[in-house]
N, C-alpha and C positions, 0 to 999 in steps of 0.2 A: 504494500500500500504506500503510495507516494503522498507525502504531506510536507508542510513547511519545516519539519524537523529532519529533512533528508538532505544529504550533501553528496556531492560527487568527488571521488578520489581518483585522480589520474596518476598512475604510477609509471614513471620512467619513459614517457613519450618525449624523448630528447635526442639531441644530435649524437651524443656519444653512444647511446644504446642503439640508435639506427645504424651507426658505423659497425658496431659489434654484430648486429643482426645481419647486415649485408655481407659481412666477411666470415662469420662463424656459424650462423644459423642457415646452413645450406638449403634446408627444405622450407624455410620461410621466404617465399618468393617476394620480389619487389612489389608485385601486384597485391599480394596478401598484406604486406606491411603497409602499403599505401591505403588499403581499405581500412585497416585498423586505425591508422592516423585520421582518416576521413571520419570514421564513426566517432572517434573521440572528439574531433572538432565539432561535429553535430551535437554531441552531448553538452560540451562546454557552451556552445551557442544557445542551446535550449535552456540550460540552467541559468545563464545570464539573463535571457529574456523573461524567465519566470521569477527572477530575483532570488534564486536559491543559491546557497553557498557552494563553492567548488574549490578544490585544493589541487594545485599542480605540484606534484611531488617528483623531485629529481634525485638521482643518486650521484654522489661525488666521492669517489674513493679517497680516503684520508691521505694516501701517499702521493696524490697528484699535486703539482704546483698550483698556485693560485690562478695563474694564467690558463693552465690546462683545464682546471675545474670550471672556469668561466665558459670556455668553449664546449666542454663535455656536457655541461648541464643545461645548455640553451634549449628551451622548450621548442618542440616542433608545432605547437599550437598557438593560435592567436587568441588573446583574451584581454579583458579589461583589467584595470588596476584593482578592481574589486576582488580579484582572485587571491586566495591565500597561497603563498608559495613556500614550500617546505623543501629543504635539502637534507637528505639523509646520507649516512655513510655505508649502510648495509642494506639488506633486502627489505626489512620491515620499515614501513613509514612511521611506526610508533617508537622504535628504539632510538633513544638519545635525541628525540625531537620534542617540540611542544605541541604535536598534533592532538594528543588526547585532551590537553587543557583547552586548546582552541575549539575543539568539537563541543566540549562540555560548556564552555563560555557562550557558545552560540546555540545551545539547546538542541544539538543534533543527537538523534537516536538511531537513525537509519543511514547506511552508507551504500552508495553505488560505487563499486570498485572496478576499475578498468586498467589496462596497460600491459606492459611487457616486463618481465616474462611471467606468464600465468603460473608456472611451476616454482617460481622463486619470489619475486617482489609482491606479486598479487596474492599468492598463497599465504605467505608469511604475514602480510598486512591483514588479510582477512581473518586468519587464525587469531591474531592478537586482538582484532576488533571484536570478535565473538567472545573471547575471554573477558573483555572489558564491558560486555553487555550490549554492544551495538547489534542491530539487525543489519544483515548484509544482502546485497544482490550483486552477482557477477554477470557482466554482459559478455557473453562468449565471443561475439564477433568484434568486440572492442578490446580483446586481449589476444596475446600471441605467445607462442613458445617456439623452441628451435625446430620442432617437427610436429606432424599431426598426432602421432602416438603420445608424445609428451603432453601436447595440448589436451587431448581427450582424457588422459590419465589425471592431469591436474584438475580439469573441470569436474571430474567425478568426486573430488573432495568437497565440493560446495553443495550446500542444501538448496540454494535459490539461484538458478542460472536462467537468464533470459537472453533474448536477442535485442539488439539496439533498437530496431524499428518497433518492436512490441513495447519496449520500455518508453520510447519517445511518444508513442500513441497514448499510453497511460498518462504521461507527463502533460501532454497537450490537453487532455480531458480533465486534468487535476483542478478541482475547484478550491481545494484546501491549501494550495501552494503559495498563496500570497497573504 
């Protein structure tokens, strides 16, 4: 159920992860990766239009120089200044960040989680969110892993999985979102 206590968490849709996906995720085609990015952009645009909070989470390995971190963490999405931007050092968006306090301060109880990679950042963020009492939805076609089998196995770990179009249709019809 979508309501005003719902937030979008976009995990690692960034320049550095795209580079890794292009060079090491041999079975994640450019077409598939572009579709994942497009679906995430549609979600960000819809959350902005509804006035719902969204979080752009990027990973910056601690051993990177400041200059390399800046390039590596550049988001692949366009968004307003209203976005919450979180930089993490490892897979979970909650570990060593202020994400939990920001969610609680904003009265968020439900999370829509998307991004790359489904079997790492998305999975670990979702597991932590559940432990902290948040309701979660994973959008399967707005997430990606290094290959189809890894993606399907990762998706089997989640209770609530939907497609982007189905979710966006619910969001469009949401009367409790403002």
